[in-house]
Each structure stands twice: as C-alpha cells, then as structure tokens.
ROBASE-358421 format. One record per residue (C-alpha): x, y, z. Coordinates in Angstrom, 1 decimal, decimal comma, padded with zeros to 4 digits. Each point is the difference from the previous one (the first is absolute). Example, Ala and Ser with C-alpha at 12.3 -4.5 7.8 and 13.67 -1.06 7.14 Angstrom:
// ROBASE-358421
> px_py_pz
> 012,3_-004,5_007,8;
> 001,4_003,4_-000,7;
//
This chain:
// ROBASE-358421
> px_py_pz
> -042,5_028,2_034,8;
> -003,6_000,0_001,3;
> -000,9_002,7_-002,6;
> 001,5_-002,2_-002,8;
> -002,0_-003,1_001,1;
> -003,2_002,1_-000,5;
> 001,2_001,6_-003,3;
> -002,5_-000,7_-002,8;
> 000,1_000,2_-003,8;
> -002,9_002,0_-001,6;
> -002,2_-001,6_-002,6;
> 001,4_002,5_-002,5;
> 003,5_-001,2_000,8;
> -001,0_-003,6_-000,5;
> -001,6_000,8_-003,4;
> 003,0_002,0_-001,1;
> 002,3_-002,9_001,1;
> -002,2_-002,5_-001,9;
> 000,0_002,1_-003,2;
> 003,8_000,6_-000,2;
> 002,8_-002,6_-000,2;
> -000,1_-003,8_000,3;
> -003,3_-000,2_-001,8;
> -001,5_-003,5_000,1;
> -002,0_-001,1_-003,0;
> -003,8_000,8_000,2;
> -001,6_-003,1_-001,5;
> -002,7_-001,4_002,4;
> -003,8_000,3_-000,4;
> -002,7_-000,3_002,6;
> -000,6_-003,6_-001,1;
> 003,7_-000,9_000,3;
> 000,1_001,6_003,4;
> -003,0_-002,0_001,2;
> 001,6_-003,2_-001,3;
> 003,3_000,9_001,7;
> -002,0_000,5_003,2;
> -001,7_-003,4_-000,4;
> 003,3_-001,5_-000,9;
> 001,6_001,4_003,1;
> -002,9_-000,9_002,4;
> -000,9_-003,6_-000,9;
> 002,9_-002,3_000,6;
> 001,4_-001,6_003,1;
> -002,8_001,3_002,1;
> -002,6_-002,2_-001,7;
> 002,2_-002,9_-001,1;
> 002,2_-000,5_003,1;
> -000,9_002,1_003,0;
> -003,7_-000,9_-000,1;
> 000,9_-003,4_001,3;
> 002,3_001,2_002,7;
> -002,4_002,7_001,2;
> -003,0_-002,4_000,1;
> 001,9_-002,9_001,7;
> 001,8_002,1_002,7;
> -002,3_003,0_000,6;
> -003,5_000,4_-001,5;
> -001,3_-003,4_-001,0;
> -003,0_000,1_-002,3;
> -000,5_003,7_001,0;
> 002,9_000,9_-002,4;
> -002,5_001,9_-002,3;
> -000,6_002,4_002,9;
> 003,7_000,6_000,3;
> 000,1_001,0_-003,7;
> -002,9_002,3_000,6;
> 001,7_001,7_003,0;
> 003,2_000,4_-002,0;
> -001,9_001,3_-002,9;
> -001,7_002,7_002,1;
> 003,4_001,2_001,2;
> 001,2_000,0_-003,6;
> -003,0_002,0_-001,2;
> 000,8_002,9_002,3;
> 003,6_000,0_-001,1;
> -001,0_-000,6_-003,7;
> -002,1_003,2_000,0;
> 002,9_002,0_001,4;
> 002,4_-001,5_-002,6;
> -002,4_000,8_-002,8;
> -000,3_003,6_001,0;
> 003,7_000,4_000,6;
> 001,0_-001,8_-003,3;
> -002,3_002,4_-001,9;
> 001,4_003,1_001,8;
> 003,7_-001,0_000,1;
> 000,6_-002,3_-003,1;
> 003,6_-000,9_000,8;
> 001,7_-003,3_000,5;
> 000,6_000,1_003,7;
> -003,4_-001,2_001,2;
> -000,6_000,4_003,8;
> 003,6_001,2_000,4;
> -000,6_003,1_-002,3;
> -003,4_000,6_001,4;
> 001,4_000,2_003,6;
> 002,9_002,2_-001,1;
> -002,6_002,5_-001,3;
> -002,1_000,0_003,1;
> 001,8_-001,4_003,1;
> 003,6_000,8_-000,6;
> 003,3_-001,7_-000,9;
> 000,4_-002,0_003,2;
> -003,4_-001,7_-000,4;
> 000,6_-000,4_-003,7;
> 003,3_-001,9_000,7;
> -001,7_-002,2_002,5;
> -002,8_-000,9_-002,4;
> 002,4_-000,4_-002,9;
> 002,1_-002,3_002,1;
> -003,0_-002,2_001,0;
> -001,1_-000,1_-003,7;
> 003,3_-001,8_-000,5;
> -001,2_-002,5_002,6;
> -003,3_-000,3_-001,9;
> 001,1_-000,3_-003,6;
> 003,4_-001,5_000,0;
> -000,9_-002,6_002,7;
> -003,3_-000,6_-001,9;
> 002,0_-001,1_-003,1;
> 002,0_-002,4_002,3;
> -003,1_-001,3_001,7;
> -001,9_-000,8_-003,2;
> 003,1_-001,6_-001,6;
> 000,1_-002,5_002,9;
> -003,7_-000,8_-000,5;
> 000,5_-000,2_-003,8;
> 002,8_-002,5_000,6;
> -002,5_-002,3_001,9;
> -002,5_000,0_-002,9;
> 002,7_-000,4_-002,6;
> 001,5_-003,0_001,7;
> -003,4_-001,6_000,3;
> -000,8_000,6_-003,6;
> 003,3_-001,5_-001,1;
> -000,6_-003,0_002,1;
> -003,3_-000,5_-001,9;
> 002,0_000,0_-003,2;
> 002,5_-002,5_001,6;
> 002,7_002,5_000,3;
> 001,4_-000,1_003,5;
> 002,0_002,8_001,7;
> 001,9_-001,1_003,1;
> -001,3_001,4_003,3;
> 003,4_001,4_000,7;
> -000,3_002,3_-003,1;
> -003,7_001,0_000,4;
> -000,4_000,9_003,7;
> 001,3_002,8_002,2;
> 003,2_-000,9_001,9;
> -000,9_002,3_002,9;
> -003,1_000,2_002,2;
> -001,0_001,7_003,3;
> 000,8_-001,9_003,2;
> -001,8_000,2_003,3;
> 001,2_003,6_000,8;
> -000,6_003,1_-002,0;
> 003,4_000,3_-001,5;
> 000,9_-003,7_000,2;
> 000,8_-001,2_-003,5;
> 000,4_-003,7_-000,6;
> 001,2_-002,1_-002,9;
> -002,5_-002,2_-001,8;
> 002,5_-002,2_-001,8;
> -000,8_001,4_-003,5;
> 002,6_001,8_-002,1;
> -002,0_002,7_-001,8;
> -003,4_000,7_-001,5;
> 001,2_000,0_-003,6;
> -003,4_000,5_-001,7;
> -000,7_003,1_002,0;
> 003,3_001,5_-001,1;
> -000,5_-000,8_-003,6;
> -003,5_001,5_-000,3;
> 001,1_003,2_001,6;
> 002,8_000,3_-002,5;
> -002,4_-000,5_-002,9;
> -002,4_002,6_001,4;
> 002,8_002,5_000,5;
> 001,1_-000,3_-003,6;
> -003,6_000,7_-001,2;
> -000,3_003,1_002,2;
> 003,4_001,2_-001,2;
> -000,8_000,1_-003,7;
> -003,1_002,3_000,2;
> -003,2_000,9_001,7;
> -002,1_-000,6_-003,1;
> 001,4_-003,5_-000,5;
> -000,6_-000,6_003,7;
> -003,6_001,1_-000,3;
> -000,7_-002,3_-003,0;
> 001,6_-002,9_001,8;
> -002,1_000,7_003,1;
> -003,2_000,2_-002,0;
> 000,6_-003,5_-001,5;
> 000,7_-001,7_003,3;
> -002,9_001,8_001,8;
> -002,4_-001,4_-002,6;
> 001,4_-003,5_000,7;
> -000,4_000,2_003,7;
> -003,5_001,6_000,0;
> -001,2_-002,8_-002,3;
> 001,3_-002,7_002,3;
> -001,4_001,7_003,1;
> -003,5_000,2_-001,6;
> 000,3_-003,7_-001,0;
> 000,9_-001,0_003,6;
> -003,0_001,9_001,4;
> -002,5_-001,3_-002,6;
> 001,0_-003,7_000,3;
> 001,0_000,1_003,7;
> -003,5_001,1_001,1;
> -001,5_-003,4_-000,7;
> 002,5_-001,7_002,3;
> -000,6_002,2_003,1;
> -000,8_-001,9_003,2;
> -001,8_002,5_002,3;
> 001,3_-002,0_003,0;
> 003,4_001,5_-000,7;
> -001,5_003,4_000,9;
> -001,0_-001,1_003,5;
> 000,9_001,6_002,3;
> 000,3_003,0_-002,2;
> 002,2_001,8_002,5;
> 001,8_-002,7_002,0;
> 000,4_000,6_003,7;
> 003,1_001,7_001,1;
> 002,7_-002,4_001,3;
> 001,0_002,3_002,9;
> 002,7_001,8_-002,0;
> -000,6_003,3_-001,7;
> -000,3_-000,4_-003,8;
> -000,8_-003,7_000,0;
> -003,6_-000,1_-001,1;
> -002,9_001,9_001,5;
> -000,4_003,7_-000,9;
> 003,6_000,6_000,8;
> 000,9_-002,6_-002,6;
> -002,2_001,7_-002,6;
> 002,0_003,2_000,6;
> 003,3_-001,8_000,0;
> -000,8_-001,6_-003,3;
> -001,0_003,4_-001,4;
> 003,4_001,3_001,0;
> 001,7_-002,9_-001,7;
> -002,0_000,1_-003,2;
> 000,1_003,7_-000,2;
> 003,2_-000,8_-001,9;
> -002,4_-001,1_-002,8;
> -001,1_003,6_-000,5;
> 003,4_001,6_-000,5;
> -000,5_000,4_-003,8;
> -002,6_002,8_000,4;
> 002,6_002,5_001,2;
> 002,7_-001,2_-002,3;
> -001,9_001,4_-003,0;
> 000,7_003,5_001,3;
> 003,7_-000,4_-000,6;
> -000,7_-000,1_-003,7;
> -001,7_003,4_000,0;
> 002,9_001,6_-001,8;
> -000,4_-002,6_-002,8;
> -003,8_000,4_-000,4;
> -001,3_001,8_-003,1;
> -002,7_001,9_002,0;
> 000,8_-000,5_003,7;
> -002,7_002,4_001,3;
> -002,7_-002,1_-001,6;
> 001,5_-003,5_-000,3;
> 001,7_-000,4_003,4;
> -003,2_000,1_002,1;
> -001,7_-002,4_-002,4;
> 002,8_-002,4_000,1;
> 000,4_000,0_003,8;
> -003,7_-000,3_001,0;
> -001,1_-002,3_-002,8;
> 002,7_-002,5_000,7;
> -000,6_000,1_003,8;
> -003,8_-000,7_-000,4;
> 000,4_-002,8_-002,6;
> 002,6_-001,8_002,1;
> -001,9_000,3_003,3;
> -003,0_-001,6_-001,5;
> 002,1_-002,8_-001,5;
> 001,8_-000,6_003,3;
> -003,2_-000,4_002,0;
> -001,6_-002,4_-002,5;
> 003,2_-002,0_-000,4;
> 000,7_-000,4_003,7;
> -003,6_-001,0_000,6;
> 000,2_-002,8_-002,6;
> 003,4_-001,2_001,2;
> -000,9_-000,3_003,7;
> -003,2_-001,8_-001,1;
> 001,8_-002,6_-002,1;
> 002,5_-001,0_002,7;
> 000,3_000,3_003,8;
> 002,0_003,0_001,1;
> 002,0_-002,3_002,2;
> 001,6_-001,5_-003,1;
> 000,9_003,2_-001,7;
> 003,3_000,8_001,7;
> 002,1_-000,8_-003,1;
> 001,9_001,9_-002,6;
> -002,5_-000,9_-002,8;
> -003,5_-000,1_001,7;
> -002,0_000,4_-003,3;
> 001,9_-003,0_-001,6;
> -000,8_-002,0_003,2;
> -003,7_000,8_-000,4;
> 000,0_-001,2_-003,6;
> 001,8_-003,2_000,8;
> -002,7_-001,0_002,5;
> -002,7_-000,3_-002,8;
> 000,5_-002,2_-002,9;
> -002,4_002,0_-002,2;
> 002,1_003,1_000,5;
> 003,5_-001,5_-000,6;
> -000,1_001,1_-003,6;
> 000,1_003,6_001,2;
> 003,1_-000,6_002,1;
> 002,6_000,8_-002,7;
> -001,9_003,0_-001,5;
> -000,5_001,4_003,5;
> 003,7_-000,4_000,8;
> 000,8_001,8_-003,3;
> -002,4_002,8_001,1;
> 001,5_000,2_003,4;
> 003,5_000,3_-001,5;
> -001,3_002,6_-002,4;
> -001,6_001,9_002,8;
> 003,0_000,1_002,2;
> 002,2_000,9_-003,0;
> -002,1_003,1_-000,6;
> 000,2_000,9_003,7;
> 003,8_-000,1_-000,1;
> 000,0_002,1_-003,2;
> -002,1_002,8_001,5;
> 001,9_000,0_003,3;
> 003,3_000,2_-001,9;
> -001,3_002,9_-002,1;
> -001,2_001,7_003,2;
> 003,2_-000,5_002,0;
> 002,3_001,3_-002,7;
> -002,0_003,2_-000,3;
> 000,0_000,5_003,8;
> 003,8_-000,1_-000,2;
> -000,1_002,3_-003,0;
> -002,1_002,6_001,9;
> 002,1_-000,1_003,2;
> 003,2_000,4_-002,0;
> -001,5_002,9_-001,9;
> -000,5_001,8_003,3;
> 003,5_-000,7_001,2;
> -001,0_-002,5_002,7;
> 001,7_-002,9_-001,7;
> 003,2_-000,1_-002,0;
> -000,5_001,4_-003,6;
> 000,6_-003,3_-001,7;
> -003,3_-001,3_001,3;
> -001,7_002,6_-002,3;
> 001,7_-000,8_-003,2;
> -002,3_-000,4_-003,0;
> 001,0_-002,2_-002,9;
> 000,5_002,2_-003,1;
> -001,7_-002,5_-002,3;
> -002,6_-001,8_002,1;
> -000,9_003,1_002,2;
> -000,3_-002,2_003,1;
> 001,8_000,5_003,4;
> 002,6_-002,5_-000,9;
> 002,2_-000,1_003,1;
> -003,0_-000,1_002,3;
> -001,4_-002,9_-001,9;
> 003,2_-001,9_000,2;
> 000,4_000,7_003,8;
> -003,6_-001,1_000,6;
> 000,5_-003,2_-002,0;
> 003,3_-001,1_001,6;
> -001,2_000,8_003,5;
> -003,3_-001,8_-000,4;
> 001,6_-003,0_-001,6;
> 002,4_-000,4_003,0;
> -002,8_000,4_002,6;
> -002,4_-002,3_-001,8;
> 002,6_-002,6_-000,5;
> 000,9_-000,1_003,7;
> -003,2_000,5_002,1;
> -003,5_-001,7_000,1;
> -003,2_001,6_-001,2;
> -001,7_000,1_003,5;
> 002,7_002,2_001,6;
> 000,3_002,3_-003,0;
> -003,8_000,4_-000,2;
> -000,3_001,4_003,5;
> 002,8_002,5_-000,6;
> -001,7_001,3_-003,2;
> -003,4_000,2_001,6;
> 001,2_002,1_003,0;
> 002,1_002,3_-002,3;
> -003,1_000,7_-002,1;
> -002,3_000,5_003,0;
> 002,4_002,3_001,8;
> -000,3_002,8_-002,5;
> -003,5_-000,9_-001,4;
> -001,5_000,4_003,5;
> 000,2_003,8_-000,5;
> -003,0_-000,4_-002,3;
> -001,9_-002,7_001,8;
> 001,3_000,3_003,5;
> -002,5_-002,1_002,0;
> -000,3_-003,0_-002,4;
> 003,7_-000,1_-000,9;
> 001,1_000,6_003,5;
> -002,0_-003,0_001,3;
> 001,5_-002,2_-002,7;
> 003,5_001,2_000,9;
> -000,5_-000,9_003,7;
> -001,1_-003,5_-001,0;
> 003,3_-000,7_-001,8;
> 001,8_-000,7_003,3;
> 003,1_001,4_001,9;
> 002,6_-001,9_-002,1;
> -001,0_001,7_-003,2;
> -000,3_003,3_001,7;
> 003,6_-000,3_001,3;
> 001,3_-000,7_-003,5;
> -001,8_003,1_-001,2;
> 001,7_002,1_002,7;
> 003,4_-001,4_-001,0;
> -000,7_000,7_-003,7;
> -001,2_003,6_000,9;
> 003,1_000,5_002,1;
> 002,2_-000,9_-002,9;
> -001,8_002,5_-002,2;
> 000,4_002,8_002,7;
> 003,8_-000,7_-000,1;
> 000,2_000,2_-003,8;
> -002,0_003,2_000,0;
> 002,1_001,6_002,7;
> 003,3_-001,0_-001,7;
> -000,9_000,6_-003,6;
> -003,5_001,3_-000,8;
> 000,0_003,0_002,3;
> 003,4_001,1_-001,2;
> -000,8_-000,3_-003,8;
> -003,7_001,1_000,1;
> -000,7_002,3_-003,0;
> -002,5_002,0_002,1;
> 002,5_000,5_002,8;
> 002,8_001,1_-002,4;
> -002,4_002,4_-001,7;
> -001,1_001,5_003,3;
> 003,7_000,5_001,0;
> 000,8_001,7_-003,3;
> 002,1_-002,9_-001,3;
> -000,4_-001,3_-003,5;
> -002,1_-003,2_-000,1;
> 001,7_-003,3_-000,6;
> 000,2_-000,8_-003,6;
> -002,8_-002,2_-001,2;
> 000,9_-003,4_-001,4;
> 000,1_-000,2_-003,7;
//
C-alpha cells in the first residue's frame, strides 16, 4: 500500500489522458481566463469578510492583512502558472500533485479542494443572501427573517450546534440553483455570463473608491494597529495575521482558473497570463478598497453582514450609491459562485477519471460538453450547506482548506496564517481530512486506475 500511495502519473500519461475520451470543449481565451480569475477572487472577501476581519482581528490595519495574504498567494500563483502550462488538464493542484508527489498526496489535496470550492459556493451564497435581502428591503420587498437566515450556528463548544430560530436561508439556496444551471449548459456561456457581471462589479468598486475617498476620516485609522486584547488573533500583529488567514478566502479564485486548463484554447500561453494577471489586479483593488472602507467608518462598527452598505448609509452624500453598490456586490458574489462551481465540478471529473471517485462523477454531457453530474452534485451540496449555516463559520472552513494545500508553495506566510485561525477550525479540518482518508481507503485505493494498471488489471471504464 505504501508503494501505491507514492505512485505517480507521468506528464505524458496526463497528456494522453487529456487528449483521449471525455473531451471538454476548448473555448476560453486569455482574456476570459483573466476575467474568470477576477470573477472568482473578488466577492465575499471584499463585500462581507472585510468587515468581520477588521472588526474582530486587524482593525484599520486590514490592508496589511491583504498584503500578507497576497504575498502567500504570489508564491502559489507562480507555481500554479508553471504547472498549468506544463500539465494543461482539468484537475488543478490534484493533478499536479499526482504527477509529482503520488496518489496519496493527490487524494489528500483533491479532498481538501472540495473543502475549498464546494464550501466556497456555500459561503458566498450566505453572504449573497444578506445583500439580496438588504436590496429588496430598499425596494420595499420584505423577506421574513425565518426564510433569510441560517437556522444553525456554532455554540460555545467546537462541535456545539445551536438553533437560531430561522427555518432556512432561502435566497442562498435559490442563487446556487441558478448558478448551477448556467454552469451545466456550457463553459462558453458561463464565461460570457461571468464577463458581464465582472464588468458590473468592477465599475461599482471603482465608484466606491473614487467617491468614498472624500469621506475618509483619518481618525478612524488611529491606532492603525489596535493593541492586542490579550487573546491571540484579537488585534495587534497576531490580529493582522489572523485577519490574513480569514480573508485569504478572498483569493481562492486565482487557483480555480487552473481547473479550466482543459477548456483553454492555448493553455501553455493563456493559463499563466490568466492566473497572474487576475491575482495582481485583485490584490491592488483589495488594498485600496479596504483602506477607504476603514477610513470611512470605525472598524468597531464593521462586524455586520453588509459592511459596505453600512458605510454608505452613514453619509447622506453617498446614499445614492447604496443601491448600485449592492447590485455590484450581488454581481461580484454571483461570479464567485460561478467560478467555484465550475472548478469543483472539474475536480470531481478529474478524480473520477483516475478511479478515485465513482465513475458517474466524471460523466460529460453529450451536448453541452460539461461535467454534468459533478455540476449537479456541487450545486445540491452547496445549496444545502449555504441554506443551513452562517457565513462566518463557513468562511473559516474554506480558508483553512485553501491554506492547507497552498502552504506547500508559500510555507512560511501561509503557515503563519493557518496558526492564526484557531484550534476549533483546525479540529474541523482534521475531522474533514479523516473522512477523506476513510473514503480513499474504502473506495479510491481499490479503484485507482494507476493501481489496477500496475497490477495488470484492466483500468476501470471511463465515464461516458
């Protein structure tokens, strides 16, 4: 078994596998890949988690947290760019690790990519719901709290789940359903849809920065790094690092682009451009945006689900921007869910292709040429999770899942951010990983295509 855990697939095998059977449609250009990256990166991290991270961890020093997280992502982004050009297949980090580190590590990374992408869709849907309800209230359309809030939340203990009194977060479920349908009908249609909503959210973000600068009160930046409260992660430099760990979630989109390598027209050229360009553009926007936000309103008031809307409500001269910004926030989070759904379906596709998941996960729609079953499974799972749990709890799970495998590329920076996330989140990661180990031992190890080939058995039939 130890030999099997270290078994690798050569780059030639991956290229052969990519070129034969289950071909996805090559339709994406470098521009579309960059827009997919921006669409995946800018979302809940800037419109929701900025407030939580500033109020509970970093204070006005939130821009430093974005810089720290951006440095960690830069190391990883360079690695992704090189691997995506060298191994242009749909499995992203899962396929790269299979070619270099072996099947056991590949399974481990693939399983935690599920924690990243699938839970990201659920997390963003919960944040999307908060902005949608707020916008509908502005239009005098009221959704009852029982149908727009998570019915479950974390109690005092790590695994203590308590009822909130709500029934279900219905808006979160509905938006996931819509996104899943778009992803199901084709990658080209998804890219066009993403380009439109990315244009909307970038326009709104630039408007907020340009008009918000004149309302900055520099007193809100003092002290720039609030003194630590005595607890790790609550302000001070440990708070800056803790906030970096939380808002690292905001950078997830840069690696999601690599899952679309098999659908890129010229992956060797276009994938590095898409990954690095989107990462640089979004990091600059994050730093400027968070600087303006924490200057407009005290960080102590930002621990709300819609911090940007709160900042606009404070100034009468900016209230006209309230509705456009909510539309931009909704568009931004919609694009994040779109990119994450695309990514997760293709991770399922790649793992099923290698025999580590049941073959139906790898089925490609004969007309739309998309991983149909993987898309449906992602949508249904994310809708259930987003409809039941709050954004704060889900955001921590996604961040540590991303950092856990990304730290291979930026070990020092990402490792420090992981430590700052606290023992409760770590314990959930251990439980999640344990579940993955059981699934691999029971199913993946027995059905691995590499193992069957090494033993002289015919590989499992690929899904049609």
